[in-house]
C-alpha positions as CSV (number, residue, x, y, z in Angstrom):
1,X,0.0,0.0,0.0
2,X,1.3,3.5,-0.8
3,X,1.4,6.1,1.8
4,X,0.5,9.6,1.0
5,X,4.2,10.7,1.4
6,X,5.4,8.1,-1.0
7,X,2.8,9.1,-3.5
8,X,3.9,12.6,-3.2
9,X,7.4,11.7,-3.7
10,X,6.6,9.7,-6.9
11,X,4.8,12.7,-8.2
12,X,7.7,15.0,-7.4
13,X,10.0,12.7,-9.1
14,X,7.8,12.6,-12.3
15,X,7.7,16.4,-12.3
16,X,11.4,16.6,-12.0
17,X,11.8,14.2,-14.9
18,X,9.5,16.3,-16.9
19,X,11.4,19.4,-16.1
20,X,14.7,17.8,-17.1
21,X,13.2,16.5,-20.4
22,X,11.8,20.0,-21.3
23,X,15.1,21.6,-20.5
24,X,16.9,19.1,-22.9
25,X,14.3,19.7,-25.6
26,X,14.6,23.5,-25.2
27,X,18.4,23.4,-25.3
28,X,18.4,21.0,-28.4
29,X,15.9,23.3,-30.3
30,X,17.8,26.4,-29.5
31,X,21.2,24.9,-30.4
32,X,19.7,23.5,-33.6
33,X,18.3,27.0,-34.5
34,X,21.6,28.7,-33.9
35,X,23.5,26.0,-35.9
36,X,21.1,26.4,-38.8
37,X,21.6,30.2,-38.6
38,X,25.4,29.8,-38.7
39,X,25.1,27.3,-41.6
40,X,22.9,29.7,-43.4
41,X,25.4,32.6,-42.9
42,X,23.0,34.5,-40.4
43,X,24.8,35.9,-37.3
44,X,22.8,35.2,-34.1
45,X,23.8,38.7,-33.0
46,X,21.8,40.3,-35.8
47,X,18.5,39.8,-34.0
48,X,15.7,37.6,-35.1
49,X,12.3,37.7,-36.6
50,X,9.2,38.4,-34.5
51,X,7.1,35.6,-33.2
52,X,4.4,34.7,-35.8
53,X,2.5,31.6,-34.8
54,X,1.0,31.4,-38.3
55,X,4.3,30.5,-39.8
56,X,5.8,28.6,-37.0
57,X,4.8,25.1,-38.4
58,X,5.9,26.0,-42.0
59,X,9.2,27.3,-40.6
60,X,9.7,24.0,-38.7
61,X,8.8,21.9,-41.7
62,X,11.5,23.8,-43.9
63,X,14.0,23.7,-41.0
64,X,14.0,27.5,-40.9
65,X,16.2,28.6,-38.0
66,X,13.5,31.0,-36.7
67,X,11.1,28.1,-36.3
68,X,13.5,26.1,-34.1
69,X,14.5,29.1,-32.1
70,X,10.9,30.2,-31.5
71,X,9.8,26.6,-30.5
72,X,12.8,26.4,-28.2
73,X,11.8,29.7,-26.5
74,X,8.1,28.7,-26.2
75,X,9.2,25.4,-24.6
76,X,11.2,27.4,-22.1
77,X,8.1,29.5,-21.3
78,X,5.9,26.5,-21.0
79,X,8.2,24.6,-18.6
80,X,7.2,26.4,-15.3
81,X,3.5,26.3,-16.4
82,X,3.7,22.6,-16.7
83,X,5.4,22.1,-13.4
84,X,3.0,24.2,-11.5
85,X,-0.1,22.6,-13.2
86,X,1.2,19.1,-12.4
87,X,1.9,20.0,-8.8
88,X,-1.4,21.5,-8.5
89,X,-3.1,18.4,-10.0
90,X,-1.1,16.2,-7.6
91,X,-2.1,18.2,-4.6
92,X,-5.8,18.2,-5.6
93,X,-5.7,14.4,-5.9
94,X,-4.4,14.4,-2.4
95,X,-7.0,16.9,-1.3
96,X,-4.4,19.3,0.0
97,X,-6.5,22.4,-0.7
98,X,-4.0,24.9,0.8
99,X,-1.3,23.7,-1.6
100,X,-3.7,23.8,-4.5
101,X,-4.5,27.4,-3.6
102,X,-0.7,28.1,-3.5
103,X,-0.3,26.5,-6.9
104,X,-3.1,28.5,-8.4
105,X,-1.5,31.7,-7.0
106,X,1.9,30.8,-8.5
107,X,0.2,30.0,-11.7
108,X,-1.5,33.4,-11.7
109,X,1.9,35.2,-10.9
110,X,3.5,33.4,-13.8
111,X,0.6,34.4,-16.1
112,X,0.7,38.0,-15.0
113,X,4.5,38.1,-15.5
114,X,4.2,36.8,-19.1
115,X,1.2,39.1,-19.7
116,X,3.3,42.1,-18.6
117,X,6.2,41.0,-20.7
118,X,4.1,40.7,-23.8
119,X,2.1,43.9,-23.5
120,X,4.8,46.0,-22.0
121,X,2.5,47.5,-19.3
122,X,2.8,47.4,-15.6
């Protein structure tokens, strides 16, 4: 029989593995994008194209460096959201409502931070 503490440990371990996997995926995408830029004669210091979700998939299909770079950056952005969402779900399954509220609060802070960064307003 599993005790609540061992169930929590198992969940924390899965979340940790997810974070490691997302970090590796992010780094691989970013390194791949920079490598394609160098092969194409584009300097990484020149700046890059703006994010356009409509052309992200076609850019990935044609191995356009911008597609890999933007997908890598989006993966970096999604990583903390996934961690908090999974932790909140695990706490809800354990009926630890105070930790669920904390997870929701952290989720809201991350969302506000991204919203402020995107809109440029405080």
